[in-house]
GUNULO-547940 format. One record per atom (N, C-alpha, C): x, y, z. Coordinates in steps of 0.2 Angstrom, whole numbers, plus 2048, in hexadecimal, padded with zeros to 3 digits. Each point is the difference from the previous one (the first is absolute). Layout:
BEGIN
XYZ
...
END
This chain:
BEGIN
304B523BB
7FF7FB805
8027F97FE
8017FC805
8027F97FF
7FB7FB803
7FE7FB7FC
7FC7FB803
8037F9800
8027FD805
8047F9800
7FB7FB7FD
8047FB7FC
7FC7FB7FD
8047FA801
7FD7FA7FE
8047FA801
8067FF7FB
8008057FB
8057FF7FB
806804802
7FF805804
806805802
7FE803806
806802804
7FF803806
7FC8077FF
8028037FB
7FD8067FE
8008017F9
7FB8037FD
7FF8017F9
7FD8067FF
8018037FA
7FE8077FE
7FD8007F9
7FB8057FF
7FD8017FA
8048067FD
8017FF7F9
8048057FC
7FB8057FD
7F97FF801
7FB8047FD
7FD805805
8008067FF
7FC805805
7F98017FE
7FB801804
7F98007FF
7FD805804
7FA8037FD
7FC805804
7FC7FC805
7FE804805
7FC7FD806
7F97FE7FE
7FE7FB803
7F97FE7FF
7FB805804
7FB8037FC
7FC805804
7F97FD801
7FF7FA7FE
7F97FD802
8007FE807
7FC803804
7FF7FE807
7FC7FA801
8017FB805
7FC7FB801
7F9801803
7FB7FD7FE
7F9801803
8007FB806
801803806
8007FB806
7F97FF802
7FB8037FD
7F97FE801
7FE7F97FD
8047FE7FC
7FF7F97FD
8037FB805
7FC7FB802
8027FC805
8077FC7FE
8007FE7FA
8067FC7FE
806805800
8008067FE
805804800
802802808
7FB801804
801801807
8047FA803
7FE7FA7FE
8037FA803
8078007FE
8018027F9
8077FF7FE
805806804
7FD805801
803806804
8027FD807
7FC7FD803
8017FD807
8067FB800
7FF7FB7FB
8057FB7FF
8078037FF
8008057FB
8078027FF
803804806
7FB804803
803804806
8027FB806
7FE7FA800
8027FC806
8067FC7FE
8038007FA
8067FD7FE
806803804
8047FC803
806802804
8068007FC
8017FC7FB
8068007FC
7FF8007F9
8068017FC
7FF8017F9
7FE7FA7FD
8037FA802
7FE7FA7FD
7F87FE801
7FE802806
7F97FF802
7FC8057FC
8028067FF
7FC8057FC
7FF7FE7F9
8067FE7FD
7FF7FF7F8
7FC7FA7FF
8007FB805
7FB7FA7FF
7F9802801
7FF805805
7F9802801
7FE8047FA
8048047FC
7FE8047FA
7FE7FB7FB
8037FA7FF
7FE7FB7FB
7FA7FD802
7FF7FF807
7FA7FD802
7FA8047FF
801807802
7FA8057FF
7FE8007F9
8058007FB
7FF8017F9
7FB7FA7FE
8017FA802
7FC7FB7FE
7F9800803
800802806
7F9801804
7FC8057FC
8038067FE
7FC8057FD
7FE7FE7F9
8037FB7FD
7FE7FF7F9
7FE7F97FF
7FA7FE801
7FE7F97FF
8017FD7F9
8008047FB
8027FD7F9
8077FF7FF
804802805
8087FE7FF
8017F9803
8057FD7FE
8027FA803
807800803
8048057FF
806801804
802807800
805802805
802806801
807800802
8048057FF
807800802
803807801
805801804
803806801
8077FF7FD
8028057FC
8078007FC
804805803
8077FF800
805805801
8057FF7FA
8058057FF
8058007FB
8067FC803
8047FD7FB
8067FE802
805806801
8067FF803
805805801
8028047F9
8007FC7FB
8028037F9
7FB8047FD
7FA800803
7FA8037FD
7FE7FE7F9
8027FA7FE
7FF7FD7F9
7F97FC800
7FE7FD806
7FB7FC801
7FC800806
7FA7FE800
7FC800806
7FE7F9803
8007FF806
7FF7F9803
7FB800805
7FC7FB801
7FB7FF805
8037FF807
7FE804805
8027FF806
7FB7FD805
7FA8007FE
7FA7FD804
7FB7FE7FB
7FC7FB801
7FA7FE7FB
7FB7FD804
7FA7FF7FD
7FA7FD803
7FC7FD7FA
7FD7FA801
7FC7FD7FB
7FA7FD803
7FA7FF7FC
7FA7FD803
8017F9801
8057FD7FD
8017F8801
8067FF803
8027FA801
8067FE803
8057FF7FA
7FE8007FA
8057FF7FB
8058067FF
8067FE7FE
805805800
7FE8067FB
802806802
7FE8067FC
8038007F9
8077FF800
8038007FA
8028077FE
801805804
8028067FF
8078007FD
8018047FB
8078017FD
803807800
8068007FF
803807800
7FD8047FA
7FF807802
7FD8057FB
8068047FE
8018017F9
8058047FE
7FE807801
805804802
7FF807802
7FF8057F9
8027FD7FB
7FF8047FA
7F97FF7FC
7FC7FD804
7F97FF7FD
7FC807800
7FE8027FA
7FD8067FF
7FA802805
7FC7FB801
7FA801805
802800807
8057FC802
802800807
803807801
8048027FB
803807801
7FB805801
7FA7FF7FC
7FB805800
7FD800807
7FF7FB803
7FD7FF807
804804805
8077FF7FF
804803805
8018087FE
8018017FA
8018077FE
7FA805801
7FA7FD7FF
7FA805801
7FC7FF806
8027FB804
7FD7FE806
7F97FE7FF
7FF7FC7FB
7F97FE7FF
8007F8800
7FA7FE7FF
7FF7F87FF
7FF7FF7F9
8037FA7FD
8007FE7F9
7FF7F9800
7FD7FE7FA
7FE7F97FF
8057FD7FB
8037FA801
8037FC7FB
7FC7FA7FE
7FE8007F9
7FC7FB7FE
8057FB7FC
7FD7FA7FE
8047FB7FD
8048027FA
7FE8057FC
8048037FB
807803802
7FF803806
806803803
8057FB803
7FC7FA803
8047FB803
8047FC7FC
7FF8007F9
8047FC7FB
807802801
802806801
807802800
802802807
7FC800805
801801807
7FD7FC804
8037FA802
7FC7FB803
801801808
7FA800803
801801808
7FD7FA803
7FB7FD7FE
7FD7FA803
7FE7FB7FB
8007F9802
7FF7FB7FB
7F88007FF
7FE8017F9
7F97FF7FF
7FC806802
803805802
7FC806802
7FC8037FA
7FA802801
7FC8037FB
800807800
801803806
800807801
803802807
804806800
803802806
7FE807801
7FF802806
7FF807802
805802805
8048067FE
805802805
7FF807802
803801806
7FF807803
807801804
8038067FF
806801804
7FF802807
8057FE804
801802807
805806800
7FF805804
804805800
801804807
805804800
801804806
8028077FD
7FB805800
8018067FC
8027FF7F9
8068027FE
8017FE7F9
8057FA7FF
8017FD805
8057FA800
7FC7F9800
8017FC7FB
7FC7FA7FF
8027FB805
7FC7FC803
8017FB805
7FF7F97FD
7FC7FF7FB
7FE7FA7FD
7FA8007FC
7FD7FA7FF
7FA8007FC
7FB7FA803
7FA801800
7FB7FB801
7FE7FD7F9
7FF7FA7FF
7FE7FD7FA
7FB7FB802
7FA8007FD
7FA7FC801
7FF7FC7F9
7FF7F9800
7FF7FC7FA
7F97FD800
7FE8007FA
7F97FD7FF
8017FC7FA
7FD7F9800
8017FC7FB
7FA8017FB
7FB804802
7FA8027FC
8028067FC
7FB8027FC
8008067FC
802806804
8048057FD
802806804
7FB805803
7FA7FF7FD
7FB805802
7FF801807
7FF7FA804
7FF801808
806804803
8067FF7FD
806803803
8008087FE
7FD8017FA
8008077FE
7FB804804
7FB7FD802
7FB803805
803801807
8047FC801
803800807
807805801
8028037FA
806803800
800806805
7FB804801
800805805
8017FE807
7FD7FA801
8007FD807
8077FE801
8047FD7FB
8077FE802
804806801
7FF8067FC
803806802
7FF802807
7FA800802
7FF802807
8037FC805
8007F97FF
8047FB804
807802800
8038027FA
8078017FF
802806805
7FB805800
801806804
8017FE807
7FB7FC803
8007FE807
8077FC801
8017FB7FB
8067FC801
807804801
8008067FB
806804800
801804807
7FA802803
801803806
8027FB806
7FD7FA800
8027FB804
8087FE800
8028007F9
8077FE7FF
805806803
7FE8067FF
804805802
800800808
7FB7FE803
800800808
8047FA802
8007FB7FD
8047FA802
8078017FF
8028027FA
8078027FE
803805805
7FC805802
803805805
8017FC807
7FB7FC802
8007FD806
8067FB800
8027FD7FB
8057FB800
8078037FE
8008077FE
8068037FF
8037FE7F9
7FC7FD7FC
8027FF7F9
8008067FC
8068037FF
8008067FB
7FF7FE7F9
7FE8057FC
7FF7FF7F9
8078027FD
8008007F9
8068027FD
802807802
7FB804802
802807802
804800806
7FF7FA804
803800807
8077FC800
8027FE7FA
8067FD800
8058057FD
805801804
8058067FD
8037FE7FA
8027FA7FF
8047FE7FA
7FB8017FA
7FA7FE800
7FB8017FB
7FF8077FF
7FF804805
7FE8077FF
8068037FC
8067FF802
8068037FD
8017FE7F9
7FE7FA7FE
8007FE7F9
7FB8037FC
7FB802803
7FA8037FC
8018087FF
805803804
800807800
8048027F9
7FD8067FE
8048037FA
806803802
800803806
806803802
8057FB802
8078027FF
8057FC802
801800807
8017FA803
8017FF807
8067FB801
804802805
8067FC803
800800807
8017FA803
801800808
8077FD801
803804805
8077FF802
7FF7FF808
8037FB802
7FF7FF808
806804803
8007FF807
805804804
8077FE7FF
8017FA7FD
8077FE7FE
8028017F9
7FC8057FD
8028027F9
7FF7FA7FB
7FB7FC801
7FF7FA7FC
7F98027FC
8018007FA
7FA8017FC
7FB7FA800
7FA801803
7FB7FA801
7FB8007FA
7FF8057FD
7FB8007FB
8018067FB
7FF7FE7FA
7FF8057FA
7FA7FE7FC
7FB8047FF
7FA7FE7FD
8018017F8
7FC7FD7FC
8018007F9
8008077FD
7FC804803
8008077FD
807803800
804800806
806802800
8057FD7FC
8007F97FF
8047FD7FC
7FF8027F8
7FA8027FE
7FF8027FA
8038077FF
7FF804805
8038077FF
8088007FF
8037FB804
8078007FF
8037FB7FB
7FB7FD7FC
8027FB7FB
8037FA803
7FE7FD806
8037FB803
7FD7F97FD
8047FB800
7FD7F97FE
7FB7FE806
7FB7FC7FE
7FB7FE805
8027FD806
8067FD800
8037FC805
806804803
8018077FE
805804803
7FE805804
803801806
8057FC803
7FD7FA803
8047FB801
7FE7FA804
7FF802808
7FA800802
7FE802807
8017FA805
802802806
802806803
8078027FD
8018067FF
8078027FD
803806804
8067FF802
803806804
8018067FB
7FE806803
8008067FC
8078027FE
8057FE803
8078017FF
8037FA7FC
7FC7FB7FF
8037F97FD
8018017F9
8047FB7FD
8028007F9
7FA7FE7FC
7FB7FD803
7FA7FE7FC
7FB8057FF
801806804
7FB8057FF
8028047FA
7FB8017FB
8018047FA
802807802
8058037FD
803807801
7FA805800
7FC8007FB
7FB805800
7FB7FF806
7FF7FA802
7FB800806
804802806
8067FF801
804803806
8008087FF
8018027FA
8008087FF
7FA803802
7FA7FC7FF
7FA802801
7FE801808
8027FA803
7FE7FF807
805803805
8068017FE
806802804
8048057FC
7FE8067FE
8048047FB
806803804
7FF802806
805803804
8047FC805
7FE7F9800
8037FB805
7FE802807
7FB804801
7FE802807
7F8800800
7FD7FE805
7F9800800
7FD8077FE
7FB7FF7FC
7FC8077FD
7FB801805
7FF807802
7FB802805
7F98027FC
8018027FA
7FA8027FC
8007FF7F9
7FB8027FC
8007FE7F9
8068037FC
8027FC7FB
8058027FC
7FF7FE7F9
8038037FB
7FF7FE7F9
8077FD7FD
8007FA7FD
8067FD7FD
7FF7FF7F9
8058027FC
8007FE7F9
8047FA7FF
7FD7FB7FD
8037FA7FF
7FF7FD7F8
8037FB7FE
7FF7FD7FA
7FB7FB801
7FA8017FD
7FA7FB800
8007FB7FB
7FA7FD7FF
7FF7FB7FB
8008037F9
7FE806800
7FF8037F9
8048077FF
805800804
804806800
801804807
803806800
800803807
7F9802802
7FF7FF807
7FA802803
801804806
7FC804802
800804807
7FB7FC804
8037FE806
7FB7FD805
800803807
7FA802802
800803807
7FF7FA805
804801805
8007FA805
7FE803807
7FB7FD803
7FD802806
8017FB805
806801804
8017FB805
7FC800806
7FE7FB803
7FC800806
8027FA805
803803806
8027FB805
7FB7FB802
8027FA801
7FB7FB802
8007FF808
7FB803803
800800807
8007FA804
8047FF805
8007FA804
8047FA7FC
8018017FA
8047FA7FD
8078027FD
801806800
8068037FD
8007FF7F8
8048037FD
8008007F9
7FC8067FD
7FF8007F9
7FD8057FD
7FC7FD7FA
7FA8037FF
7FC7FF7FA
8018067FB
8017FE7FA
8018057FB
7FB8007FB
7FC8067FF
7FB8007FB
8038047FA
8007FE7FA
8048037FA
7FB8027FB
8008067FE
7FC8037FB
8048027FA
7FD7FE7FA
8048027FA
7FD8077FE
805805801
7FE8077FF
8048037FA
8027FB7FB
8048027FA
7FB8057FC
7FA7FF7FF
7FC8047FC
7FF807803
7FF800807
7FF806804
8068047FF
8067FD801
807804800
8018037F9
7FE7FC7FB
8018037F9
7FB8067FF
7FA7FF802
7FB805800
802806804
8037FF806
802806804
8068037FD
8057FD7FD
8058037FC
7FE8047FA
7FB7FD7FD
7FD8037FA
7FD807802
7FC800806
7FD806802
805805802
8057FD804
805805802
8048037FA
8017FC7FB
8038037FA
7FC8057FC
7F97FE800
7FB8047FD
800807803
7FF800807
800806804
8068047FF
8067FD800
8068047FF
8008037FA
7FE7FD7FA
8008027FA
7FB8067FF
7FA7FF803
7FB8067FF
803806804
8037FF806
803806803
8058037FC
8047FC7FD
8068037FC
7FD8047FA
7FB7FD7FD
7FE8037FA
7FC806801
7FC800806
7FC806801
804806803
8067FE804
804805803
8038047FB
8027FE7FA
8048047FB
7FB8067FD
7FA7FE7FE
7FC8067FD
7FE805806
7FF7FD806
7FE804805
806805802
8067FD801
806805801
8018057FB
7FF7FE7FA
8018057FA
7FA806801
7FA7FE801
7FB805801
801804806
8027FD805
801804806
8068057FF
8067FD7FD
8068047FF
7FE8067FB
7FD7FF7FB
7FE8067FB
7FB805803
7FB7FD804
7FC804804
803805805
8057FD803
804803805
8048067FD
8037FF7FB
8048057FC
7FB8067FE
7FB7FE7FD
7FB8057FE
7FD804805
7FF7FD806
7FD804806
806804803
8067FE800
805803804
8048057FC
8007FF7F9
8048057FC
7FB8057FD
801806801
7FB8057FE
8028037F9
8067FF7FE
8038047FA
8017FB7FA
7FC7FA800
8017FB7FA
7FE8047FA
8037FE7FA
7FE8037FA
7FA7FC7FE
7FC8037FB
7FA7FD7FE
8027F97FC
8068007FD
8027FA7FC
8017FA805
804802806
8017FB805
7FA7FE803
7FB804802
7FA7FF803
7FC7FB7FC
8008017FA
7FC7FC7FB
8037F9800
807800800
8037F9800
7FF7FC806
800804806
7FF7FC806
7F97FE800
7FB8047FE
7F97FE800
7FF7FA7FB
8048007FB
8007FA7FB
8027FA803
805800804
8037FB804
7FB7FD805
7FD805804
7FB7FE805
7FA7FC7FC
7FE8037FA
7FA7FD7FD
8027F97FD
8067FF7FE
8037F97FD
8007FB806
803802806
8007FC805
7F97FE803
7FC805800
7F97FF803
7FD7FB7FB
8018007F9
7FD7FB7FC
8037F9801
806800801
8047FA802
7FD7FD806
7FF804805
7FD7FD806
7F97FE7FF
7FC8037FC
7F97FE7FF
8007F97FC
8057FF7FC
8017FA7FC
8017FA805
805802804
8027FA805
7FA7FE804
7FC805803
7FA7FF804
7FB7FC7FC
7FF8027F9
7FB7FD7FC
8027F97FF
8067FF7FF
8037F97FF
7FE7FB806
801803806
7FF7FC806
7F97FF801
7FC8057FE
7F87FF801
7FE7FB7FA
8038007FA
7FE7FB7FB
8027F9802
8067FF803
8037FA803
7FB7FD805
7FE804805
7FB7FE805
7FA7FE7FD
7FD8037FB
7FA7FE7FD
8017F97FC
8057FF7FD
8027FA7FD
8007FA805
804801805
8007FB805
7FA7FF804
7FC805801
7F97FF803
7FB7FD7FC
8018007F9
7FB7FD7FC
7FB8067FE
801806801
7FC8067FF
8028037FA
8047FD7FB
8028037FA
7FA7FF7FB
7FE8057FD
7FB8007FB
8018037F9
7FD7FD7FB
8008027F9
7F98027FE
8008067FD
7F98027FE
8018017F8
7FE7FB7FC
8018007F9
7FB8047FD
8028037FA
7FB8047FC
8048007F9
7FC8027FB
8038017F9
805805800
8067FE7FE
806805800
8038007F9
8018067FD
8048017FA
807800802
8037FA7FF
8077FF803
8058057FC
7FF8017F9
8058047FD
7FF807802
7FA803802
800806802
803801807
7FF7FB804
803800807
8088007FF
8037FD7FC
8078007FF
8028067FE
7FC8037FB
8028077FE
800805805
7FB800804
800805806
8067FF805
8027F9801
8057FF805
8078027FD
8017FF7F9
8068027FD
801808801
7FA8037FE
800808800
802802807
7FD7FD805
801802807
8087FF802
8037FB7FE
8077FE802
8058037FC
7FE8037FA
8058037FC
804806803
7FD804803
804806803
8057FD805
7FE7FB804
8057FD805
8067FD7FC
7FE7FC7FB
8067FD7FC
8048057FD
7FD8067FD
8048057FD
804803804
7FE801807
805804805
8067FC801
8007F97FE
8067FC801
8037FE7F9
7FE8047FB
8037FF7F9
7FE7F97FE
7FA7FE801
7FE7F97FE
7FA8017FB
8007FB7FB
7FA8017FB
7FB7FA801
7FA802800
7FB7FB800
7FC7FF7FA
8007FA7FD
7FC7FF7FA
7FA7FB801
7FB8017FC
7FA7FC801
7FE7FD7F9
7FE7FA800
7FE7FD7FA
7F97FC801
7FB8027FC
7F97FE801
7FE7FD7FA
7FB7FB800
7FD7FD7FA
7FC8067FD
7FF7FF7FA
7FC8057FC
7F9800802
7FD7FB802
7F9800802
7FF801808
7FB803802
7FF800808
8007F9803
803800806
8007FA804
7FC801806
7FB7FC801
7FC800807
8007F9803
7FF800806
7FF7FA804
7FC802807
7FE7FA803
7FD801807
806800805
801805803
805800805
7FF806805
804801805
800805805
8048067FE
7FE8057FD
8058057FD
804803806
7FE801806
804803805
8067FB802
7FE7FA800
8057FB802
8057FF7FA
7FE8007FA
8047FF7FA
805806800
7FD806801
805806800
8057FF806
7FE7FD805
8057FF806
8067FB7FE
7FE7FB7FC
8057FB7FE
8048037FB
7FE8027FA
8048037FB
804806802
7FD804804
803806803
8067FE804
7FF7FB804
8067FE804
8067FE7FC
7FE7FC7FB
8067FE7FB
8038057FD
7FC8067FE
8048057FD
804804805
7FD801806
804804805
8067FC802
8007F9800
8067FD801
8058017FB
7FE8007F9
8048017FB
804807800
7FC805801
802807801
806800806
7FE7FC805
805800806
8077FD7FE
8007FB7FC
8067FC7FF
8038027F9
7FD8027FB
8038017FA
804806800
8078007FE
804806801
7FE8057FA
803806801
7FF8067FC
8027FD7F9
7FB8037FB
8017FE7F9
7FD7F97FE
7FD7FD805
7FD7F97FF
7F98017FD
7FD7FA7FF
7F98007FC
7FC7FB804
7F9802800
7FB7FC803
7FB7FF7FB
7FF7F97FE
7FB7FF7FA
7FA7FD803
7FA8037FF
7FA7FD802
7FC7FE7FA
7FD7FA800
7FC7FD7FA
7FB7FC802
7FB7FF7FC
7FA7FC801
7FF7FB7FA
7FF7FA802
7FE7FA7FB
7FA7FD802
7FB8007FB
7F97FD801
7FF7FA7FC
7FE7FB804
7FE7FA7FC
7F87FF801
7FE7FA7FE
7F97FF800
7FE7FF808
8047FC803
7FE7FF807
804803806
8058047FE
804803805
8038067FD
803804804
8048067FE
806800804
8068037FE
806800803
803807800
801803806
803807800
8087FF802
8048037FC
8077FF801
803806802
805800805
803806803
8087FE800
8048027FA
8077FE800
804806801
8067FF802
805806801
8077FE7FE
804805800
8077FF7FE
804801806
7FE7FE806
803801807
8057FB801
8037FF806
8057FC802
7FE7F9800
7FA7FE800
7FD7F9800
8017FD807
7FE7FA800
7FF7FC807
8057FA7FF
8047FF805
8057FA800
7FC7FA800
8037FB7FC
7FC7FA7FF
7FD7FC807
804801805
7FF7FD807
7FA803803
7FE8077FE
7FB804803
7FA7FF7FC
8007FE7FA
7FA8017FB
7FA7FC803
8017FA803
7FB7FC803
7FD802807
803806802
7FE802807
7FD8077FF
8008037FB
7FE8077FF
7F8802802
7FC7FA800
7F9801802
7FF7FE807
8057FE804
7FF7FE807
800806804
7FB800805
7FF806804
807801804
801807801
806803803
8077FE7FC
7FF7FD7FB
8077FF7FC
8028067FC
807801801
8038067FC
8067FD7FD
8008017F9
8067FD7FC
806804803
8067FD7FF
806803802
8018077FD
802804804
8008077FE
8068027FB
7FD8047FB
8058027FB
804806802
8077FF7FF
805805802
7FD8077FE
801805805
7FE8077FF
7F9801800
7FB7FB802
7F9801800
7FD7FF807
7FC804802
7FE800807
7FA7FB800
7FF7FC805
7FB7FB801
7FA803803
7FA8007FD
7FA803803
7FA7FB800
7FC800805
7FA7FC800
8027FA805
7FB7FB800
8007FB805
8007F97FC
8008007F9
8007FA7FD
7F97FD7FF
7FB804801
7F97FE7FF
7FC8017FA
8038057FC
7FC8027FA
7FF7FB7FB
8057FC7FE
7FF7FA7FB
7FC7FB803
8017FE807
7FB7FB803
7F9802800
7FF807801
7F9802800
7FD8007F9
8048027FB
7FE8007F9
7FE7F97FE
8047FB802
7FF7FA7FD
7F97FD804
7FF802806
7FA7FE803
7FA8037FD
8008067FE
7FB8047FD
7FF7FC7F9
8057FF7FC
7FF7FD7F9
7FD7F9801
8027FC805
7FD7FA801
7F8801802
7FF805804
7F9801802
7FC8027FA
8038027FB
7FC8027FA
8007FA7FB
8027FB802
8007FA7FC
8077FF7FB
805804802
8068007FB
8067FE804
8058037FE
8077FF804
8058057FD
806800803
8058047FE
8077FC7FF
8038017FB
8077FC7FF
8058057FE
8067FE801
8068047FF
8067FC7FC
8038047FC
8067FD7FC
805805801
8067FE802
805805802
8077FC800
8058047FE
8077FE801
804806803
8057FF804
804805803
8038047FA
7FF807800
8038047FB
7FC8007F9
7FA7FD800
7FC8007FA
7F9802801
7FF804805
7F9802801
7FB7FB803
7FA802801
7FA7FC802
7FA8007FB
7FC7FB800
7FA8007FC
7FB7FD804
7FB804803
7FB7FD803
7FA7FF7FC
7FC7FB801
7FA7FF7FC
7FA7FE804
7FB804800
7FA800803
7FB7FC7FC
7FE7FA801
7FB7FC7FC
7F9800804
7FB8027FC
7F9801803
7FB7FC7FB
7FB7FD803
7FB7FD7FB
7FC8057FD
7FE7FF7FA
7FC8057FC
7F97FD800
7FB804803
7F97FE800
7FC8057FD
END
């Protein structure tokens, strides 16, 4: 809301405040009289003067009262009406808007007292000993302030603070009534002020294709200078920035519905959704512009994710269906062939189960339902079991697995199932990528405060450009010639999240053609 003052035709507060909830007690004769006087005021000037007069009538200990409003910049408050008990000039001065207590009154919707110690740095009146202030408001919008001055000690004002709040409530309702009757709209009723305050971008183009307004939010989206374009600006004119013309007129014909345009913004390419709305009775169009860059990136990510899931799940399902169909349709399969087909079905079923498990694990991590259940673990024994379990698989590919452990048992507090998942994934990756005749070395180093599990191989290694991305979700290193790509690029991402959940981490060292060396570092407790 806006309250006219002698210093400006209209002024506004830059501080929002909560509503005053203290209802006035109209059984009090003084308060009832104030209510009647405020209700009889017919203009804003008359009403603000009555507010000041009523403030002084209600508080015998006060010697002056005033109603303040803000200047257009919102940097200071000025008196627009005052009342004193003598004919001497009141001496009211401007109140800086950055005063902590003044801001408190506006922000909290309460009454506060300024004493001499506060007035040293924030002068409001000459020689004032104490000031009591209470905000005027309309809903959440500030209208101004009532300030009462006493040259005596602040105690009488402190006792009267609740009464001033009640008067401020009465005055606020009266101001709303008079403002509505006189047609004085607030900041929310001024189109240019409303557009400037919107977080959404807005542009207004008249029926002659002249840009009449571009709000700051749209200028920021497009990276335009504060004074660009100079308005009014022809949409087809040379002074209209190309990115603004592309946004508002992408096809050189009026748009009938929402559309999305990709343009170069202040910080790089942005995707902007434009909602054109014809201006009835005036011609022209108002354009509401929303930055949907994040939503578009997320949508593209979801689309790629769904496509990748469908692709990865389709392959094992097709293999399972194909071998199952052959087994059911062909009755004279040899026992050797039958076992081979059943082995393929079993392998693809396990692969399908791993994919589903990875997706479930990813969901738990993203939703914060990822859990670690620590207990005392013999890490050396755990690694021995893992190597024994993976040795047959490695042997079937003519690979060798070696294990090096400390001479003494190594224990720590960790989650054994999660630790098996991490190290097992590293070993399975090595078996997958190491060529026949290669070697996989598993080792354990124990220090006083940490332990390190190493899984190194003699495989093809990772290109230098890919090493920094191997732990990214869905990332898959460039495919080695002659090797099929399996999985969704989640294994290492999940393994790293598990290691970090256990208080550790995973690192990798690799060069193309020289194998990989993964290290799982865990705290030793």
